[in-house]
GUROVEX-63214 format. One record per atom (N, C-alpha, C): x, y, z; residue number from 1. Coordinates in steps of 0.2 Angstrom, whole numbers. Layout:
! residues N
X:Y:Z:NUM
...
! end
This chain:
! residues 421
-66:73:-104:1
-63:67:-103:1
-67:63:-97:1
-68:57:-98:2
-72:53:-93:2
-68:47:-90:2
-68:46:-83:3
-64:41:-80:3
-68:38:-75:3
-68:31:-75:4
-71:27:-69:4
-66:24:-65:4
-66:26:-58:5
-61:23:-54:5
-65:17:-50:5
-61:11:-50:6
-64:5:-47:6
-59:3:-41:6
-63:1:-36:7
-59:-2:-30:7
-65:-5:-26:7
-63:-10:-23:8
-67:-14:-19:8
-71:-10:-13:8
-67:-5:-11:9
-70:-1:-5:9
-69:7:-8:9
-74:11:-5:10
-74:18:-7:10
-73:22:0:10
-69:20:4:11
-67:23:10:11
-60:22:12:11
-57:26:16:12
-50:26:18:12
-49:21:23:12
-48:15:21:13
-46:9:26:13
-38:9:26:13
-35:10:20:14
-28:9:20:14
-25:13:14:14
-19:11:12:15
-15:15:7:15
-18:15:0:15
-20:9:-2:16
-23:8:-8:16
-30:12:-9:16
-34:11:-4:17
-40:15:-4:17
-39:23:-4:17
-34:25:-1:18
-32:32:-1:18
-30:34:-8:18
-26:30:-11:19
-24:32:-18:19
-30:32:-23:19
-34:27:-22:20
-40:27:-26:20
-44:34:-25:20
-45:36:-19:21
-49:42:-18:21
-46:48:-20:21
-39:48:-19:22
-35:54:-20:22
-35:55:-28:22
-34:49:-31:23
-34:49:-39:23
-40:52:-42:23
-46:50:-39:24
-52:53:-42:24
-52:60:-40:24
-51:62:-34:25
-51:69:-32:25
-47:74:-37:25
-41:71:-38:26
-36:75:-42:26
-39:76:-49:26
-41:71:-52:27
-44:71:-59:27
-50:75:-60:27
-54:75:-54:28
-60:80:-54:28
-58:87:-54:28
-52:88:-50:29
-50:95:-49:29
-47:98:-56:29
-45:93:-60:30
-42:95:-67:30
-47:95:-72:30
-53:94:-70:31
-59:95:-75:31
-62:89:-78:31
-59:83:-76:32
-62:77:-79:32
-69:75:-75:32
-73:72:-79:33
-79:69:-76:33
-77:62:-74:33
-79:61:-67:34
-77:55:-64:34
-83:51:-61:34
-83:45:-61:35
-87:40:-58:35
-83:35:-54:35
-87:32:-49:36
-83:27:-46:36
-87:20:-45:36
-84:15:-44:37
-87:8:-43:37
-84:4:-38:37
-88:2:-33:38
-86:-1:-27:38
-91:-6:-25:38
-90:-10:-20:39
-95:-14:-17:39
-99:-9:-11:39
-105:-10:-10:40
-108:-7:-5:40
-105:-8:2:40
-104:-3:6:41
-101:-3:13:41
-104:3:17:41
-105:1:23:42
-108:7:27:42
-103:12:29:42
-96:11:28:43
-91:16:29:43
-89:20:22:43
-92:18:17:44
-91:21:10:44
-92:29:11:44
-87:33:7:45
-89:40:6:45
-95:41:2:45
-98:46:2:46
-104:48:-2:46
-102:48:-9:46
-106:45:-13:47
-105:44:-21:47
-112:45:-24:47
-112:49:-29:48
-118:49:-33:48
-119:43:-37:48
-114:38:-37:49
-115:32:-41:49
-116:26:-37:49
-117:27:-31:50
-118:22:-26:50
-124:17:-28:50
-129:19:-32:51
-134:15:-34:51
-132:9:-38:51
-126:10:-41:52
-123:5:-45:52
-119:0:-41:52
-118:1:-35:53
-113:-3:-31:53
-116:-10:-29:53
-113:-15:-30:54
-116:-22:-28:54
-116:-23:-21:54
-120:-27:-18:55
-120:-29:-11:55
-113:-31:-8:55
-112:-29:-2:56
-106:-30:1:56
-105:-38:2:56
-99:-40:1:57
-97:-47:1:57
-91:-48:5:57
-91:-52:10:58
-85:-54:14:58
-86:-62:15:58
-81:-66:12:59
-82:-73:12:59
-81:-76:19:59
-86:-80:22:60
-86:-82:29:60
-80:-87:30:60
-78:-88:36:61
-72:-92:37:61
-74:-99:38:61
-69:-104:38:62
-71:-111:40:62
-74:-114:34:62
-78:-119:35:63
-82:-123:30:63
-87:-119:27:63
-90:-114:31:64
-95:-110:28:64
-92:-106:21:64
-86:-105:21:65
-83:-102:16:65
-83:-106:9:65
-84:-112:10:66
-84:-116:4:66
-91:-115:1:66
-96:-114:5:67
-103:-113:2:67
-103:-106:-2:67
-98:-102:-1:68
-98:-96:-4:68
-94:-96:-10:68
-91:-102:-12:69
-87:-103:-17:69
-89:-100:-24:69
-95:-101:-27:70
-96:-98:-33:70
-96:-90:-33:70
-98:-87:-27:71
-98:-80:-27:71
-91:-77:-26:71
-87:-81:-23:72
-80:-79:-22:72
-76:-78:-29:72
-78:-82:-34:73
-75:-81:-41:73
-79:-77:-46:73
-85:-77:-45:74
-89:-73:-50:74
-95:-70:-47:74
-96:-63:-48:75
-102:-59:-45:75
-106:-57:-51:75
-112:-60:-53:76
-116:-58:-58:76
-119:-51:-57:76
-120:-50:-50:77
-123:-43:-49:77
-118:-38:-50:77
-111:-39:-48:78
-106:-34:-50:78
-105:-33:-57:78
-105:-38:-61:79
-105:-38:-68:79
-110:-34:-71:79
-117:-35:-70:80
-122:-32:-72:80
-123:-25:-70:80
-121:-23:-64:81
-121:-16:-62:81
-116:-12:-65:81
-110:-15:-66:82
-104:-12:-69:82
-106:-10:-77:82
-109:-15:-80:83
-111:-14:-87:83
-116:-8:-87:83
-121:-8:-83:84
-126:-2:-83:84
-122:4:-82:84
-117:4:-77:85
-113:11:-76:85
-110:13:-82:85
-106:8:-85:86
-103:10:-91:86
-107:12:-97:86
-113:9:-98:87
-118:12:-103:87
-121:19:-101:87
-122:20:-95:88
-125:26:-93:88
-119:32:-93:88
-113:30:-91:89
-108:35:-90:89
-104:36:-96:89
-102:31:-100:90
-99:30:-106:90
-91:33:-105:90
-87:30:-101:91
-81:33:-99:91
-76:31:-105:91
-70:35:-105:92
-65:35:-110:92
-60:30:-107:92
-59:29:-100:93
-54:24:-97:93
-57:22:-91:93
-55:16:-89:94
-56:13:-82:94
-50:13:-78:94
-49:15:-72:95
-43:14:-68:95
-45:10:-62:95
-43:4:-61:96
-44:-1:-56:96
-38:-1:-51:96
-40:-1:-44:97
-35:-1:-39:97
-36:-7:-35:97
-40:-12:-37:98
-42:-18:-33:98
-48:-20:-34:98
-49:-27:-37:99
-55:-30:-38:99
-56:-36:-34:99
-52:-41:-34:100
-52:-46:-29:100
-59:-50:-29:100
-60:-53:-24:101
-66:-57:-24:101
-72:-53:-22:101
-71:-47:-20:102
-77:-42:-18:102
-81:-40:-24:102
-77:-39:-30:103
-81:-37:-36:103
-80:-43:-41:103
-74:-46:-41:104
-72:-52:-45:104
-71:-50:-52:104
-67:-54:-56:105
-65:-53:-63:105
-71:-52:-67:105
-77:-54:-65:106
-83:-53:-69:106
-84:-46:-72:106
-82:-41:-68:107
-83:-34:-71:107
-78:-33:-77:107
-73:-37:-78:108
-69:-35:-84:108
-72:-36:-91:108
-77:-41:-91:109
-80:-43:-97:109
-84:-37:-100:109
-88:-34:-96:110
-92:-28:-99:110
-87:-22:-102:110
-81:-21:-99:111
-77:-16:-101:111
-74:-19:-108:111
-72:-25:-108:112
-69:-28:-115:112
-74:-28:-120:112
-80:-29:-119:113
-85:-29:-124:113
-87:-23:-127:113
-86:-17:-123:114
-87:-11:-125:114
-80:-7:-127:114
-75:-11:-127:115
-69:-8:-130:115
-66:-2:-125:115
-67:-2:-119:116
-65:3:-114:116
-58:1:-111:116
-53:4:-112:117
-46:2:-109:117
-46:2:-102:117
-42:-2:-99:118
-42:-3:-92:118
-35:-2:-90:118
-34:3:-84:119
-27:3:-81:119
-28:1:-74:119
-23:-3:-72:120
-23:-7:-65:120
-17:-5:-61:120
-18:-2:-55:121
-12:0:-51:121
-11:-6:-46:121
-5:-8:-46:122
-3:-14:-42:122
-1:-12:-35:122
-6:-12:-30:123
-5:-11:-23:123
-2:-16:-19:123
-2:-22:-22:124
0:-28:-18:124
2:-33:-24:124
3:-40:-22:125
5:-45:-26:125
0:-50:-28:125
-6:-48:-26:126
-12:-53:-27:126
-12:-57:-33:126
-11:-54:-39:127
-11:-57:-45:127
-6:-62:-46:127
-1:-62:-42:128
5:-68:-43:128
6:-71:-36:128
2:-69:-31:129
3:-73:-24:129
-4:-73:-21:129
-6:-79:-20:130
-13:-80:-17:130
-14:-76:-10:130
-8:-76:-7:131
-8:-73:0:131
-7:-65:0:131
-6:-62:-6:132
-5:-55:-7:132
2:-53:-6:132
6:-55:-2:133
12:-52:1:133
18:-55:-1:133
18:-61:-3:134
25:-65:-4:134
28:-66:3:134
24:-66:8:135
27:-67:15:135
22:-70:19:135
24:-75:24:136
21:-77:29:136
25:-77:35:136
22:-77:41:137
26:-76:47:137
30:-83:48:137
28:-88:46:138
31:-95:47:138
37:-95:42:138
36:-93:35:139
41:-94:30:139
45:-88:29:139
43:-82:31:140
46:-76:29:140
45:-74:22:140
49:-71:18:141
48:-70:11:141
48:-76:7:141
43:-77:3:142
41:-83:0:142
38:-82:-7:142
41:-86:-12:143
39:-86:-19:143
38:-93:-21:143
36:-97:-17:144
35:-104:-19:144
29:-105:-24:144
25:-101:-25:145
19:-102:-29:145
21:-100:-37:145
27:-98:-38:146
29:-96:-45:146
28:-102:-49:146
25:-100:-55:147
25:-105:-61:147
19:-110:-60:147
14:-108:-57:148
8:-113:-56:148
8:-117:-50:148
12:-116:-45:149
12:-120:-39:149
8:-117:-33:149
2:-114:-35:150
-2:-110:-30:150
-4:-115:-24:150
-4:-121:-25:151
-6:-126:-20:151
-1:-125:-14:151
4:-122:-15:152
9:-121:-9:152
5:-116:-4:152
1:-112:-6:153
-3:-108:-2:153
-7:-112:3:153
-10:-118:1:154
-14:-122:5:154
-9:-126:10:154
-3:-129:7:155
1:-133:11:155
4:-129:17:155
6:-123:15:156
9:-119:21:156
4:-114:24:156
-3:-115:23:157
-8:-111:26:157
-6:-104:27:157
-6:-101:21:158
-3:-94:20:158
-8:-88:21:158
-14:-89:22:159
-19:-84:22:159
-22:-83:29:159
-28:-86:30:160
-31:-85:36:160
-31:-90:42:160
-27:-95:40:161
-26:-101:45:161
-31:-106:45:161
-37:-105:41:162
-42:-110:40:162
-40:-114:34:162
-41:-120:35:163
-39:-125:29:163
-44:-123:23:163
-50:-122:24:164
-55:-121:19:164
-53:-114:15:164
-51:-109:19:165
-50:-103:16:165
-43:-103:12:165
-38:-106:15:166
-32:-107:11:166
-33:-111:5:166
-37:-116:5:167
-39:-120:-1:167
-42:-115:-6:167
-47:-111:-4:168
-50:-106:-8:168
-46:-101:-12:168
-41:-98:-8:169
-36:-94:-10:169
-31:-97:-15:169
-30:-103:-14:170
-25:-107:-18:170
-28:-108:-25:170
-35:-110:-25:171
-38:-111:-31:171
-39:-105:-35:171
-41:-99:-31:172
-41:-93:-34:172
-35:-91:-38:172
-29:-92:-34:173
-23:-90:-37:173
-21:-94:-43:173
-23:-100:-43:174
-21:-105:-49:174
-25:-102:-55:174
-32:-101:-54:175
-36:-99:-59:175
-33:-92:-62:175
-31:-88:-58:176
-28:-81:-60:176
-22:-83:-65:176
-18:-87:-62:177
-12:-89:-66:177
-13:-93:-73:177
-18:-97:-72:178
-20:-101:-78:178
-23:-98:-83:178
-28:-94:-82:179
-33:-91:-87:179
-30:-84:-89:179
-26:-81:-86:180
-23:-74:-88:180
-29:-69:-89:180
-35:-70:-85:181
-40:-65:-87:181
-39:-58:-86:181
-35:-56:-80:182
-34:-49:-79:182
-28:-47:-84:182
-23:-51:-85:183
-18:-49:-89:183
-20:-48:-96:183
-25:-52:-99:184
-28:-50:-105:184
-32:-44:-106:184
-36:-43:-100:185
-41:-37:-100:185
-37:-30:-99:185
-32:-30:-96:186
-29:-24:-94:186
-24:-21:-99:186
-24:-15:-101:187
-20:-12:-105:187
-13:-10:-102:187
-13:-7:-96:188
-7:-5:-93:188
-8:-7:-85:188
-2:-9:-83:189
-2:-10:-76:189
3:-5:-73:189
1:-2:-67:190
5:3:-64:190
8:1:-58:190
15:2:-57:191
18:0:-51:191
21:6:-48:191
19:7:-41:192
21:13:-37:192
28:13:-36:192
32:7:-37:193
39:7:-36:193
42:3:-41:193
48:4:-43:194
51:0:-48:194
52:-8:-46:194
52:-9:-40:195
53:-16:-38:195
47:-20:-40:195
41:-18:-39:196
35:-22:-40:196
34:-22:-48:196
36:-17:-52:197
36:-18:-59:197
41:-24:-61:197
47:-24:-58:198
51:-29:-60:198
49:-36:-58:198
46:-36:-52:199
44:-43:-49:199
38:-46:-53:199
33:-41:-56:200
28:-44:-60:200
31:-46:-67:200
36:-43:-69:201
39:-45:-75:201
42:-52:-75:201
46:-53:-69:202
49:-59:-67:202
44:-65:-67:202
38:-63:-65:203
32:-68:-65:203
28:-69:-71:203
31:-66:-77:204
28:-67:-83:204
23:-62:-86:204
22:-56:-83:205
18:-51:-85:205
22:-47:-91:205
19:-45:-96:206
21:-42:-102:206
25:-35:-100:206
31:-35:-101:207
35:-28:-99:207
32:-22:-102:207
29:-23:-109:208
27:-18:-112:208
21:-15:-109:208
17:-19:-105:209
11:-16:-102:209
12:-13:-95:209
19:-14:-92:210
20:-12:-86:210
23:-5:-86:210
21:-1:-81:211
24:6:-80:211
25:8:-73:211
30:12:-72:212
32:14:-65:212
29:21:-65:212
25:22:-60:213
22:29:-58:213
22:29:-51:213
26:33:-47:214
25:34:-40:214
19:37:-38:214
16:36:-33:215
10:39:-30:215
12:46:-29:215
7:51:-28:216
9:58:-26:216
7:59:-19:216
10:64:-16:217
10:65:-9:217
8:72:-8:217
3:73:-4:218
0:80:-3:218
5:85:0:218
5:85:7:219
10:89:11:219
10:87:18:219
14:90:22:220
14:89:29:220
10:94:33:220
5:98:30:221
2:103:33:221
-5:102:36:221
-7:95:35:222
-13:94:38:222
-13:92:45:222
-18:94:49:223
-18:93:56:223
-12:95:60:223
-10:101:60:224
-3:103:63:224
-3:101:70:224
2:98:73:225
2:96:80:225
3:102:85:225
1:101:91:226
1:106:96:226
9:107:98:226
12:113:97:227
19:113:99:227
20:111:107:227
15:112:111:228
16:111:118:228
17:103:119:228
13:99:115:229
13:92:115:229
20:89:112:229
22:93:107:230
29:91:104:230
34:92:109:230
34:98:112:231
39:99:117:231
39:94:123:231
33:92:125:232
32:88:131:232
35:81:129:232
34:79:123:233
36:72:121:233
44:72:120:233
47:78:118:234
54:78:118:234
57:78:125:234
54:81:129:235
56:82:136:235
55:75:140:235
50:71:138:236
49:65:141:236
54:59:138:236
55:59:132:237
59:54:128:237
66:56:126:237
67:62:126:238
73:64:123:238
74:63:116:238
80:60:113:239
80:59:106:239
78:51:105:239
72:51:102:240
69:44:101:240
67:42:94:240
66:36:93:241
64:33:86:241
57:32:86:241
53:33:81:242
46:32:81:242
45:27:75:242
40:22:77:243
37:18:72:243
30:20:72:243
27:21:66:244
19:22:66:244
16:18:60:244
11:14:62:245
8:10:57:245
5:4:60:245
3:-1:56:246
0:-7:59:246
5:-12:62:246
3:-14:68:247
7:-19:72:247
6:-26:69:247
9:-28:64:248
9:-34:61:248
15:-37:59:248
16:-44:58:249
23:-47:58:249
27:-45:53:249
24:-43:47:250
28:-41:41:250
32:-35:42:250
30:-31:47:251
33:-24:48:251
40:-24:51:251
42:-30:54:252
48:-31:58:252
49:-27:64:252
43:-26:68:253
44:-22:74:253
47:-26:79:253
47:-32:79:254
50:-36:84:254
58:-35:83:254
60:-35:77:255
67:-34:76:255
69:-27:79:255
65:-22:78:256
66:-15:80:256
66:-15:87:256
62:-18:91:257
62:-18:98:257
69:-20:101:257
72:-26:98:258
78:-29:100:258
84:-24:98:258
84:-22:92:259
89:-17:90:259
89:-11:94:259
83:-8:95:260
83:-2:99:260
86:-3:106:260
85:-9:109:261
87:-10:116:261
95:-11:115:261
97:-14:110:262
105:-15:109:262
108:-8:108:262
105:-4:104:263
108:3:103:263
107:8:108:263
103:6:113:264
101:11:119:264
97:17:116:264
92:15:111:265
88:20:108:265
81:20:111:265
79:25:114:266
72:25:116:266
67:25:110:266
62:21:110:267
57:19:105:267
50:20:107:267
47:24:102:268
39:25:103:268
36:22:97:268
31:17:99:269
28:13:94:269
20:16:94:269
18:19:88:270
12:21:87:270
8:17:83:270
2:14:85:271
-2:10:81:271
-5:4:84:271
-9:0:81:272
-12:-6:84:272
-12:-11:79:272
-13:-17:81:273
-13:-23:76:273
-13:-30:80:273
-13:-35:76:274
-13:-42:79:274
-7:-44:83:274
-1:-40:82:275
5:-42:86:275
6:-38:92:275
1:-34:94:276
3:-29:99:276
4:-32:106:276
0:-37:108:277
1:-40:114:277
8:-44:114:277
10:-47:109:278
16:-51:108:278
22:-46:109:278
21:-40:105:279
27:-35:105:279
27:-32:112:279
22:-31:115:280
22:-28:122:280
26:-33:127:280
24:-39:126:281
27:-44:130:281
35:-44:129:281
37:-44:123:282
44:-44:121:282
47:-38:124:282
44:-32:123:283
47:-26:126:283
49:-27:133:283
44:-29:137:284
44:-30:144:284
50:-35:146:284
50:-40:142:285
56:-45:143:285
62:-42:142:285
63:-39:137:286
69:-36:134:286
72:-30:139:286
67:-26:141:287
69:-21:146:287
71:-15:143:287
70:-14:136:288
72:-8:133:288
67:-2:135:288
69:4:132:289
65:10:133:289
60:10:128:289
54:7:129:290
49:7:123:290
42:9:126:290
39:13:122:291
32:16:124:291
27:14:118:291
22:10:120:292
17:9:115:292
11:14:116:292
11:19:111:293
6:24:112:293
-1:22:109:293
-2:17:106:294
-8:15:104:294
-10:18:97:294
-16:17:95:295
-18:20:88:295
-19:28:89:295
-16:32:85:296
-17:39:85:296
-18:41:78:296
-21:47:78:297
-22:50:71:297
-22:58:71:297
-22:61:66:298
-22:68:65:298
-16:71:69:298
-18:77:73:299
-13:81:76:299
-9:77:81:299
-12:72:85:300
-9:68:90:300
-3:64:87:300
-5:61:81:301
0:56:78:301
6:61:76:301
4:66:72:302
10:70:70:302
14:73:75:302
11:74:81:303
15:77:87:303
21:72:88:303
19:65:88:304
24:60:90:304
29:60:85:304
27:61:78:305
32:60:73:305
36:67:73:305
33:72:74:306
37:79:74:306
42:79:80:306
41:76:86:307
45:76:91:307
51:71:90:307
50:66:86:308
55:61:85:308
61:63:82:308
67:59:83:309
73:61:80:309
73:58:73:309
70:52:72:310
69:48:66:310
64:43:66:310
62:41:60:311
57:36:59:311
60:29:57:311
57:24:59:312
60:17:57:312
55:13:54:312
57:9:49:313
52:4:46:313
56:-2:43:313
58:-6:48:314
62:-12:46:314
58:-18:43:314
54:-17:38:315
50:-22:36:315
54:-28:33:315
50:-34:34:316
53:-40:32:316
50:-43:26:316
45:-40:23:317
42:-42:17:317
44:-37:11:317
41:-39:5:318
43:-35:-1:318
38:-28:0:318
40:-24:4:319
36:-18:5:319
36:-14:-2:319
31:-10:-3:320
30:-7:-10:320
32:0:-10:320
27:4:-8:321
29:11:-7:321
25:14:-2:321
27:13:5:322
23:15:10:322
22:23:11:322
16:25:12:323
15:32:13:323
18:35:19:323
19:30:24:324
22:33:31:324
29:35:30:324
33:33:25:325
39:35:24:325
39:42:22:325
35:44:17:326
34:50:14:326
31:55:20:326
27:53:24:327
24:57:29:327
29:59:34:327
34:54:36:328
39:56:40:328
44:61:37:328
46:59:31:329
51:63:27:329
48:70:26:329
42:71:24:330
39:78:23:330
39:82:30:330
40:79:36:331
41:82:42:331
48:83:44:331
52:82:39:332
59:83:40:332
63:77:44:332
60:71:44:333
63:66:48:333
67:61:44:333
74:59:46:334
77:54:42:334
73:47:44:334
74:43:39:335
71:36:40:335
76:30:40:335
75:26:45:336
79:20:45:336
75:14:42:336
77:11:37:337
72:6:34:337
77:0:32:337
73:-6:30:338
76:-12:28:338
77:-11:20:338
83:-14:18:339
84:-13:11:339
80:-19:7:339
74:-19:7:340
70:-24:4:340
64:-21:0:340
62:-24:-5:341
56:-21:-9:341
58:-14:-12:341
53:-10:-11:342
53:-3:-14:342
56:2:-9:342
58:-1:-3:343
61:4:2:343
67:8:0:343
72:4:-3:344
78:7:-5:344
77:13:-11:344
71:13:-14:345
70:18:-19:345
67:24:-15:345
66:24:-9:346
63:30:-5:346
68:32:0:346
73:29:2:347
78:31:7:347
85:30:4:347
89:35:4:348
96:35:1:348
100:34:7:348
104:29:7:349
108:27:13:349
113:32:14:349
113:35:20:350
118:40:22:350
117:47:20:350
111:48:17:351
109:55:14:351
102:57:17:351
97:53:16:352
91:54:19:352
89:49:25:352
93:45:26:353
92:40:32:353
97:34:31:353
96:29:34:354
100:23:34:354
96:17:32:354
100:12:28:355
97:6:26:355
100:0:29:355
96:-4:33:356
99:-10:36:356
97:-16:32:356
101:-21:32:357
100:-28:29:357
94:-31:32:357
89:-33:27:358
83:-36:30:358
84:-42:35:358
80:-41:40:359
79:-46:45:359
86:-47:49:359
90:-42:49:360
97:-42:52:360
97:-38:58:360
96:-40:64:361
96:-36:70:361
102:-32:71:361
108:-35:69:362
114:-32:70:362
115:-26:65:362
113:-27:59:363
113:-21:54:363
109:-16:56:363
103:-18:59:364
98:-12:61:364
100:-9:67:364
104:-12:72:365
107:-9:78:365
112:-4:76:365
116:-6:71:366
121:-2:68:366
118:5:65:366
113:4:62:367
110:10:58:367
107:15:64:367
104:12:69:368
102:16:75:368
108:20:78:368
113:16:79:369
119:19:82:369
122:25:78:369
122:23:72:370
125:28:67:370
121:35:67:370
114:34:67:371
110:40:68:371
111:44:74:371
111:40:80:372
111:43:86:372
118:46:88:372
123:44:84:373
130:47:85:373
130:54:81:373
126:55:77:374
126:62:74:374
124:67:78:374
126:73:77:375
124:79:81:375
117:82:78:375
114:86:82:376
108:88:80:376
108:92:73:376
113:95:72:377
113:99:65:377
114:94:59:377
118:89:60:378
118:84:55:378
112:80:54:378
108:78:59:379
102:75:59:379
97:80:55:379
97:86:57:380
92:91:54:380
94:92:46:380
100:91:45:381
102:92:38:381
99:86:34:381
100:80:37:382
98:74:33:382
90:74:33:382
87:76:38:383
79:77:38:383
77:82:32:383
81:88:32:384
79:93:27:384
79:90:20:384
85:86:18:385
85:83:12:385
80:78:11:385
78:74:16:386
72:70:15:386
66:73:13:386
65:79:17:387
59:83:16:387
58:86:9:387
64:88:6:388
64:91:0:388
63:86:-6:388
65:80:-5:389
64:75:-9:389
57:73:-9:389
54:72:-3:390
47:70:-3:390
42:75:-6:390
44:81:-5:391
39:87:-7:391
40:89:-15:391
46:87:-18:392
47:89:-25:392
47:83:-30:392
47:77:-27:393
47:71:-32:393
40:68:-32:393
37:68:-27:394
30:65:-27:394
24:70:-27:394
24:74:-32:395
20:79:-33:395
14:77:-37:395
8:81:-36:396
2:80:-39:396
3:81:-47:396
7:87:-49:397
8:88:-56:397
11:83:-59:397
17:80:-56:398
20:74:-59:398
16:68:-60:398
12:67:-55:399
8:61:-55:399
2:62:-61:399
-1:68:-61:400
-6:69:-66:400
-3:68:-73:400
3:71:-74:401
6:71:-81:401
8:64:-83:401
11:60:-78:402
13:53:-80:402
6:49:-81:402
1:50:-77:403
-5:46:-78:403
-9:47:-84:403
-9:54:-86:404
-13:56:-92:404
-9:54:-98:404
-2:53:-98:405
1:51:-103:405
0:44:-105:405
-1:40:-99:406
-2:33:-100:406
-10:32:-103:406
-14:36:-100:407
-21:36:-103:407
-21:37:-111:407
-17:42:-113:408
-17:44:-120:408
-14:38:-124:408
-9:34:-121:409
-7:29:-125:409
-12:24:-127:409
-17:23:-123:410
-22:18:-124:410
-29:20:-126:410
-30:27:-126:411
-36:29:-128:411
-35:35:-133:411
-37:34:-139:412
-37:39:-144:412
-41:45:-143:412
-47:44:-139:413
-51:49:-137:413
-47:54:-133:413
-44:51:-127:414
-41:55:-123:414
-35:59:-126:414
-31:55:-130:415
-25:58:-133:415
-27:64:-138:415
-33:63:-141:416
-35:69:-145:416
-37:75:-141:416
-41:74:-135:417
-43:79:-131:417
-37:82:-128:417
-32:79:-125:418
-26:82:-122:418
-22:86:-127:418
-22:83:-133:419
-18:87:-138:419
-22:94:-140:419
-28:94:-139:420
-32:100:-141:420
-32:105:-135:420
-29:103:-129:421
-30:108:-124:421
-23:112:-123:421
! end
């Protein structure tokens, strides 16, 4: 059985890229022949198919972006290279994790012409929101573009702050909505949480083509932390809350800083991003017990998670299925999260953590107080249940079984081969 994985990048920049790479690795382990298609990039992982990758494209900002307008919507190079790959490799199915303006919808036509079914995992809301996230710092959660009003992206300057770029993304969103190019070409859309499946159905996607398949999670055994560092962190901070991830406005870290101060909860923030300076200033002004540890990875990151009492993710956007929650749960940590997007599907209130009302400092403060009022045994029991759920629900076998069943629905060749094994 043959599979082509498609994503704009072929290296681990974020969660979507990780799912793309892990998906290919899993199917190769199970005996599938796999190829990949992405744009050329100096950080890409090695690929025997890299000769097919089109040149790297990043739209310039400002008025220069308008000069790139034709390439933003259509890449003849990507279309031709993908057609050659399909003819040379002859896959049974294509699985896309993100096309966007880097590859463009031009690559869909060669697949349709050859009758190769496409599965598309929804890692964001790009197909129904020009700004990807249904969120801006100015407006908060926003669905103003529903029903062909993508011009709202320009009016509210939802993307990069540049008038030209907002106009470009607004036009792109309108074309996506008006032409249905992706919807017509894709046989099945995969949502990693139920919320995103329901949201795409609300915005007009055919429910018969939408499927819920949670991502799989490996384990917490990679890069084991140094026990001495874990002990030192506990001695330094006592019982503390950890946030780890990107320091960006949609994550609600500003709310967490205020709530932690109100609850008297020490807070360790691991990560970097565009809001770091603002958040550090807020923490200084507020006077809470907050440490910004900066960007950490591997054993040093996991030491900070291991030493923590719980992990917090009070997002203010329609969060989908963040891997950080599973990583914390797999390390036996309760999670305090906002009841928004797919987060309530990952945290059971009162059992594996606590759920706060979105954008509500008082509710978040109460959740922190409830957690810290528990004795160590109760917190450990809550964390143990969270770990059990993470490691038994989000498994490789379940993911492979669910995904191959979807492939079999749309590919008679795969269905026949699976039936014979």
